[in-house]
Backbone bond lengths (Angstrom), bond angles and torsions (degrees), N, CA, C in turn:
res aa  C-N    CA-C-N  psi(-1)  N-CA   C-N-CA  omega(-1)  CA-C   N-CA-C  phi
1 M - - - 1.450 - - 1.525 109.18 -
2 K 1.306 116.78 129.98 1.455 121.50 175.98 1.525 109.14 -77.25
3 I 1.311 115.49 139.39 1.454 120.55 177.28 1.533 110.40 -82.00
4 Y 1.297 116.51 -36.08 1.462 119.13 -178.44 1.524 109.83 -95.57
5 T 1.342 114.30 138.99 1.471 119.98 179.66 1.531 111.54 -118.39
6 K 1.304 116.44 -17.97 1.480 124.00 -177.38 1.522 112.36 69.97
7 T 1.337 118.31 1.28 1.468 119.83 -178.78 1.528 111.69 -76.12
8 G 1.312 118.07 -12.83 1.453 120.70 178.97 1.511 113.76 -101.32
9 D 1.306 116.81 7.44 1.466 120.84 -175.58 1.534 113.81 -65.04
10 T 1.317 116.28 -18.09 1.474 119.65 179.70 1.531 112.42 -97.91
11 G 1.329 116.67 7.08 1.456 120.16 178.11 1.512 114.25 91.00
12 L 1.341 116.71 9.34 1.468 120.77 177.04 1.519 109.14 -113.12
13 T 1.320 115.12 154.92 1.454 120.73 174.98 1.525 108.62 -140.85
14 S 1.311 116.53 165.68 1.469 120.43 -178.30 1.515 110.62 -104.09
15 L 1.323 114.00 137.14 1.458 120.53 170.33 1.518 108.28 -84.61
16 I 1.319 117.12 162.99 1.453 120.76 171.26 1.535 106.35 -63.88
17 G 1.298 117.09 121.05 1.454 122.64 -173.27 1.513 110.99 117.54
18 G 1.364 116.05 -12.18 1.457 120.85 173.00 1.514 116.75 97.87
19 T 1.313 118.16 -13.64 1.456 120.04 -179.13 1.526 110.71 -62.36
20 R 1.339 116.59 131.14 1.460 122.21 177.42 1.531 108.02 -93.16
21 V 1.321 115.48 130.86 1.475 120.89 -179.60 1.523 108.86 -136.23
22 P 1.333 117.18 156.75 1.468 119.32 174.58 1.529 110.27 -63.46
23 K 1.309 115.14 144.57 1.470 119.60 178.85 1.525 111.33 -64.24
24 S 1.317 117.41 -15.28 1.455 122.30 178.83 1.531 112.84 -90.00
25 S 1.333 117.84 3.12 1.456 120.23 -176.96 1.523 110.64 -67.05
26 L 1.313 115.56 155.33 1.464 121.47 -178.52 1.531 111.44 -59.96
27 R 1.316 117.52 -38.64 1.472 119.84 179.81 1.531 110.16 -61.69
28 I 1.326 117.02 -41.91 1.471 120.78 179.18 1.532 109.59 -66.69
29 E 1.332 116.28 -41.75 1.468 120.34 177.02 1.518 110.24 -59.31
30 C 1.318 117.51 -39.60 1.469 120.91 -179.56 1.516 111.96 -62.99
31 Y 1.337 116.65 -53.59 1.461 115.88 -177.04 1.515 111.65 -74.91
32 G 1.334 118.11 -23.48 1.461 119.98 172.50 1.520 112.01 -67.19
33 T 1.305 116.80 -37.84 1.467 120.54 178.46 1.531 110.50 -71.45
34 V 1.308 117.19 -36.35 1.466 120.25 174.86 1.535 109.22 -63.95
35 D 1.318 117.52 -38.50 1.461 121.45 176.55 1.530 110.54 -64.56
36 E 1.326 117.10 -42.33 1.471 121.29 175.76 1.521 110.10 -60.08
37 L 1.324 116.92 -44.80 1.466 121.16 177.55 1.525 110.16 -58.82
38 N 1.324 117.07 -42.50 1.458 121.18 -179.88 1.535 110.25 -59.05
39 S 1.317 117.23 -40.33 1.467 120.58 177.72 1.521 111.31 -64.85
40 H 1.315 116.72 -40.11 1.470 119.48 177.81 1.530 111.14 -66.67
41 I 1.328 117.14 -37.59 1.459 119.79 176.40 1.530 109.31 -63.01
42 G 1.332 117.20 -36.98 1.467 120.40 175.21 1.518 111.73 -58.92
43 L 1.325 116.89 -41.81 1.472 120.06 176.68 1.523 111.12 -64.81
44 V 1.324 117.40 -40.31 1.461 121.02 176.61 1.533 109.71 -62.22
45 R 1.319 115.56 -44.66 1.478 120.77 -179.52 1.524 111.27 -61.03
46 D 1.320 117.37 -34.82 1.465 121.20 -177.08 1.520 114.55 -76.56
47 Q 1.323 118.03 -7.43 1.471 120.57 178.45 1.534 109.02 -70.88
48 D 1.323 116.21 135.45 1.464 120.83 -178.98 1.519 112.84 -52.93
49 V 1.320 117.08 -38.76 1.464 121.31 -178.18 1.531 111.22 -60.49
50 N 1.322 117.16 -22.86 1.466 120.72 -176.66 1.535 113.51 -95.93
51 A 1.327 117.46 12.78 1.461 119.71 177.65 1.526 112.44 -51.27
52 P 1.350 119.39 -42.49 1.477 118.43 178.94 1.527 114.34 -69.95
53 R 1.326 116.84 -15.28 1.464 121.32 -177.23 1.513 113.17 -109.16
54 R 1.302 118.54 8.17 1.469 120.04 -175.13 1.528 112.15 -59.09
55 A 1.322 117.69 -41.48 1.467 119.71 -179.72 1.524 110.71 -64.23
56 L 1.317 117.65 -42.39 1.455 121.35 178.87 1.530 110.69 -64.37
57 L 1.327 116.52 -44.19 1.466 120.28 -179.48 1.529 110.89 -65.62
58 K 1.325 117.22 -34.97 1.476 119.60 175.11 1.528 109.86 -66.74
59 E 1.328 117.15 -38.54 1.464 119.81 177.60 1.528 110.32 -62.46
60 I 1.338 116.58 -39.77 1.466 120.16 176.19 1.535 109.57 -61.25
61 Q 1.333 116.38 -42.46 1.468 119.20 177.47 1.525 111.17 -61.68
62 D 1.317 117.21 -39.96 1.466 120.58 176.22 1.526 110.99 -60.45
63 R 1.346 116.87 -43.01 1.465 120.62 179.03 1.516 110.98 -64.78
64 L 1.329 117.33 -34.99 1.464 120.51 177.72 1.525 110.75 -67.48
65 F 1.329 117.29 -35.58 1.468 120.50 174.83 1.524 109.74 -65.29
66 T 1.318 116.76 -41.25 1.463 121.74 175.69 1.519 109.76 -57.18
67 M 1.317 115.65 -47.77 1.460 121.41 -180.00 1.531 110.48 -62.41
68 G 1.323 116.63 -43.33 1.460 120.81 179.18 1.514 112.23 -59.61
69 S 1.334 116.28 -39.91 1.470 118.43 179.15 1.524 111.30 -66.78
70 A 1.327 116.94 -36.85 1.472 119.96 177.33 1.528 110.52 -65.80
71 L 1.332 116.25 -40.80 1.463 119.75 -179.44 1.526 111.58 -72.09
72 A 1.330 117.59 -25.54 1.475 121.87 -179.23 1.520 112.71 -82.61
73 A 1.305 116.94 -4.02 1.475 120.66 -178.13 1.529 110.32 -97.08
74 D 1.310 114.96 139.92 1.462 120.10 172.26 1.530 107.00 -73.23
75 P 1.328 118.44 113.46 1.472 119.57 -174.92 1.525 113.63 -64.14
76 E 1.322 117.40 -17.09 1.465 119.96 -178.12 1.525 113.20 -99.54
77 K 1.350 118.15 -15.73 1.466 119.72 -175.35 1.518 114.72 -122.23
78 S 1.317 117.71 -21.96 1.462 119.55 -175.72 1.529 111.04 -73.49
79 K 1.306 114.94 127.95 1.478 120.88 176.80 1.531 110.15 -107.46
80 M 1.339 116.04 -1.76 1.463 120.98 -176.58 1.532 110.18 -69.80
81 K 1.321 116.20 135.80 1.458 121.83 174.88 1.532 107.20 -76.00
82 L 1.306 115.97 118.30 1.470 122.13 -178.44 1.517 109.70 -112.47
83 P 1.337 117.08 153.20 1.463 118.47 173.97 1.525 108.89 -65.62
84 D 1.310 116.51 157.65 1.451 118.38 178.77 1.519 111.30 -136.67
85 L 1.312 114.59 166.51 1.456 121.36 177.35 1.519 109.31 -81.64
86 H 1.329 115.62 156.67 1.457 121.68 178.24 1.529 109.13 -127.63
87 A 1.301 117.07 155.17 1.463 121.06 177.57 1.529 110.77 -55.52
88 A 1.319 117.44 -31.86 1.472 121.08 179.61 1.532 111.96 -63.52
89 D 1.338 116.93 -26.32 1.474 120.01 176.99 1.521 110.44 -65.91
90 V 1.326 116.96 -38.71 1.463 121.92 177.40 1.526 109.40 -70.93
91 T 1.310 116.70 -42.96 1.464 120.89 179.29 1.526 111.41 -60.33
92 L 1.293 117.78 -38.14 1.468 120.88 177.77 1.521 110.48 -58.70
93 L 1.323 117.34 -44.82 1.464 120.32 178.73 1.530 110.79 -63.88
94 E 1.313 116.49 -42.11 1.476 120.53 179.19 1.522 110.85 -63.04
95 D 1.328 116.98 -43.10 1.465 120.56 179.71 1.520 111.08 -63.28
96 E 1.319 116.60 -41.21 1.462 120.62 178.98 1.529 111.22 -66.17
97 M 1.326 117.37 -39.32 1.463 119.99 176.76 1.522 110.52 -63.93
98 D 1.327 117.00 -43.27 1.465 120.79 179.04 1.523 110.61 -60.65
99 R 1.317 116.58 -42.76 1.467 120.61 -179.94 1.535 110.90 -62.42
100 M 1.337 117.04 -46.81 1.464 120.33 -179.92 1.523 111.41 -67.24
101 N 1.327 117.05 -43.70 1.467 120.72 -178.72 1.509 112.87 -61.14
102 A 1.332 116.65 -29.75 1.475 120.29 179.21 1.527 111.66 -61.86
103 E 1.324 117.74 -24.69 1.463 121.78 -178.60 1.517 112.93 -99.92
104 L 1.310 117.87 -13.21 1.462 121.13 -174.78 1.528 111.68 -87.74
105 P 1.333 116.04 149.92 1.466 118.12 172.17 1.521 109.34 -65.86
106 E 1.328 115.42 153.81 1.460 120.10 -179.90 1.528 109.91 -59.40
107 L 1.300 115.11 140.47 1.461 121.50 178.95 1.525 108.37 -77.94
108 R 1.341 116.97 117.70 1.464 121.15 -176.65 1.531 112.47 -119.73
109 A 1.320 117.48 -0.48 1.456 121.11 -178.26 1.511 109.03 -154.05
110 F 1.324 116.28 163.47 1.451 119.81 172.62 1.525 107.96 -70.01
111 I 1.316 115.52 142.89 1.461 122.12 -178.11 1.529 108.88 -103.04
112 L 1.322 115.78 131.14 1.457 120.94 173.73 1.532 108.66 -91.56
113 P 1.327 117.45 139.78 1.466 118.54 176.13 1.520 110.16 -59.47
114 G 1.316 115.76 137.52 1.456 119.86 176.29 1.520 112.28 139.35
115 G 1.306 114.47 -174.79 1.452 121.98 179.67 1.511 112.70 105.55
116 H 1.328 116.24 -30.06 1.465 121.89 179.65 1.537 106.66 -165.95
117 P 1.331 117.86 143.53 1.488 119.35 -179.74 1.528 113.53 -54.62
118 A 1.319 118.49 -38.19 1.466 120.78 -179.97 1.525 111.18 -65.34
119 V 1.330 116.01 -41.59 1.469 121.44 178.36 1.522 109.54 -64.01
120 S 1.323 115.92 -45.68 1.470 120.17 179.50 1.520 111.26 -60.83
121 Q 1.327 118.00 -38.86 1.457 121.06 -179.91 1.533 110.89 -64.40
122 A 1.315 117.23 -37.94 1.472 119.58 176.43 1.519 110.88 -64.91
123 H 1.332 117.58 -36.33 1.455 120.51 177.25 1.529 111.07 -67.73
124 V 1.319 117.68 -38.86 1.481 120.16 175.84 1.527 109.16 -60.37
125 A 1.322 117.03 -45.70 1.466 120.31 178.49 1.522 111.05 -60.63
126 R 1.323 117.52 -40.05 1.467 122.06 178.08 1.537 110.18 -60.46
127 C 1.325 116.72 -45.02 1.470 119.96 -179.58 1.530 111.69 -64.99
128 V 1.317 117.33 -41.21 1.472 120.31 177.49 1.526 109.52 -65.01
129 C 1.315 117.19 -37.24 1.462 121.46 177.67 1.526 110.62 -62.57
130 R 1.325 116.37 -43.01 1.478 119.79 178.35 1.532 110.99 -63.58
131 R 1.330 116.52 -39.40 1.469 119.69 177.58 1.528 110.04 -63.96
132 A 1.323 116.95 -43.91 1.473 120.42 177.77 1.523 110.06 -59.20
133 E 1.323 116.41 -42.99 1.463 120.35 179.52 1.528 110.93 -60.57
134 R 1.333 117.21 -45.87 1.473 120.39 179.95 1.528 111.41 -61.13
135 M 1.318 115.02 -41.54 1.473 119.13 -179.03 1.516 111.64 -67.52
136 V 1.318 116.52 -41.49 1.479 120.68 -179.77 1.525 109.83 -66.63
137 I 1.326 117.06 -37.81 1.467 119.27 176.30 1.527 110.15 -61.60
138 L 1.323 116.47 -43.24 1.465 120.36 177.29 1.530 110.73 -60.82
139 L 1.320 117.34 -44.72 1.461 120.97 177.18 1.520 111.06 -59.25
140 S 1.320 116.43 -40.67 1.483 120.69 -176.86 1.530 112.70 -65.82
141 E 1.336 117.14 -17.25 1.467 119.69 178.50 1.522 112.55 -70.94
142 N 1.361 116.28 -20.18 1.479 119.84 -177.62 1.513 114.24 -128.15
143 S 1.333 117.57 -6.36 1.455 120.23 -175.87 1.527 108.42 -148.88
144 F 1.310 116.56 154.52 1.454 119.60 -179.54 1.523 111.88 -65.43
145 V 1.311 115.03 129.95 1.458 123.69 169.91 1.528 106.08 -137.12
146 A 1.310 116.78 127.87 1.463 119.73 179.12 1.523 109.79 -58.48
147 E 1.313 116.07 134.75 1.462 122.12 -177.83 1.520 112.86 -54.45
148 L 1.333 116.83 -37.47 1.464 120.19 -178.20 1.519 112.96 -64.77
149 V 1.315 118.04 -23.33 1.478 120.45 176.86 1.530 109.00 -62.65
150 I 1.324 116.36 -46.79 1.467 120.94 -179.73 1.526 110.48 -68.27
151 V 1.309 116.87 -43.83 1.468 120.85 178.98 1.525 110.71 -60.21
152 Y 1.327 115.93 -45.51 1.478 119.78 -178.49 1.531 111.08 -62.93
153 L 1.327 117.63 -44.20 1.454 119.86 179.15 1.525 111.03 -62.48
154 N 1.333 116.90 -40.80 1.450 120.77 178.05 1.526 111.05 -61.35
155 R 1.311 116.22 -47.37 1.469 120.13 -179.21 1.519 111.45 -68.65
156 L 1.341 117.17 -35.78 1.460 120.42 -179.91 1.530 110.56 -64.74
157 S 1.315 118.04 -39.20 1.479 118.64 178.13 1.522 109.80 -64.60
158 D 1.329 117.89 -38.00 1.470 120.59 174.81 1.529 110.64 -62.38
159 Y 1.330 115.52 -45.03 1.465 119.79 178.40 1.523 111.50 -58.04
160 L 1.325 116.85 -44.08 1.467 120.24 -178.74 1.522 111.84 -65.45
161 F 1.331 117.33 -32.59 1.461 120.29 174.96 1.528 110.28 -66.12
162 V 1.322 116.62 -48.88 1.476 120.44 179.23 1.525 109.62 -62.65
163 L 1.331 116.76 -41.01 1.467 119.86 179.07 1.516 110.55 -60.85
164 S 1.327 117.97 -41.00 1.463 119.71 179.70 1.523 110.45 -62.27
165 R 1.307 117.10 -40.79 1.470 120.81 176.43 1.529 111.16 -65.19
166 Y 1.325 115.92 -41.45 1.464 120.20 -177.63 1.525 111.25 -68.11
167 M 1.332 116.40 -37.97 1.463 119.28 177.33 1.524 110.15 -64.45
168 A 1.345 117.64 -41.15 1.466 120.23 176.83 1.530 110.21 -59.52
169 Y 1.315 115.44 -41.65 1.464 121.51 178.72 1.526 110.49 -62.08
170 E 1.328 116.25 -48.67 1.470 120.32 -179.72 1.525 112.19 -64.62
171 L 1.316 116.33 -36.02 1.461 120.69 -178.15 1.524 112.10 -81.42
172 G 1.314 116.80 -9.22 1.458 120.36 179.06 1.517 112.73 72.86
173 V 1.331 117.09 26.61 1.459 119.88 178.01 1.517 109.72 -102.79
174 E 1.309 115.18 144.29 1.452 120.43 -179.86 1.518 110.45 -71.56
175 E 1.322 116.04 135.67 1.467 119.51 175.16 1.514 108.32 -69.28
176 V 1.322 115.22 140.34 1.451 120.79 179.27 1.533 107.41 -89.00
177 T 1.317 116.73 113.31 1.461 119.49 -177.99 1.519 110.56 -99.77
178 W 1.310 114.36 152.07 1.451 121.00 178.99 1.518 108.71 -81.84
179 K 1.300 114.74 129.92 1.463 121.79 176.77 1.536 106.73 -112.84
180 A 1.315 115.58 108.49 1.461 120.48 -178.38 1.523 110.80 -67.25
181 R 1.312 115.75 136.03 1.462 120.89 174.89 1.508 108.26 -81.12
182 L 1.281 116.82 127.48 1.493 119.85 -179.42 1.495 110.93 -113.82
C-alpha cells in the first residue's frame, strides 16, 4: 500500500463519506488534535513507571482511534459502520481515578507540571486533551458530534491529571505546588 496519494497536494482532504474539505477545517483540526493526544498517551505509556498500566493506556489509545474515526466521518454522508464509544469506557476512567485517588494524599493546592519527566509528560497529554475537548465542543456547535466523545475527553483529561499525581507518588517525587504571590 502506498502511503502517499497526492490527493491532498492542493490543501484538501477527504472525510469518510467522500466529502472534500480544507485541511484547515475545524473537523480536521479536531481529529488531528486527537491524533496528537494519542501520540502523547503513547509517550506516557512508554514510561517505566506505567508498566502496570500499559494495557489500560493502550485501551485509551484504542478509544482515541475510535473517536478519531468518528470525527473523520462526514456525519451527513458517511454510511460506513464505525466503532463507537460506550458509557463503560467513561466508567473505566472513573474507576481508575477512584482507585488511584484512594492512595493519594488529599489535594490541597494547585499542582504545577513537573517533578519528573514522566509526570511532566502526563501533564502535556492532559493539556492536549483539554485542547481537543475545546475544539470538539466548538465543532459540536455546528455539526453532529456524539455526546460521548465530549464526555470521554473531559474524563480523560481528569484521568491524566490524577495519573500525573499518582506517578509522582509512585516515583517518590514531591508534587510541585503553586505558591501564589501576594
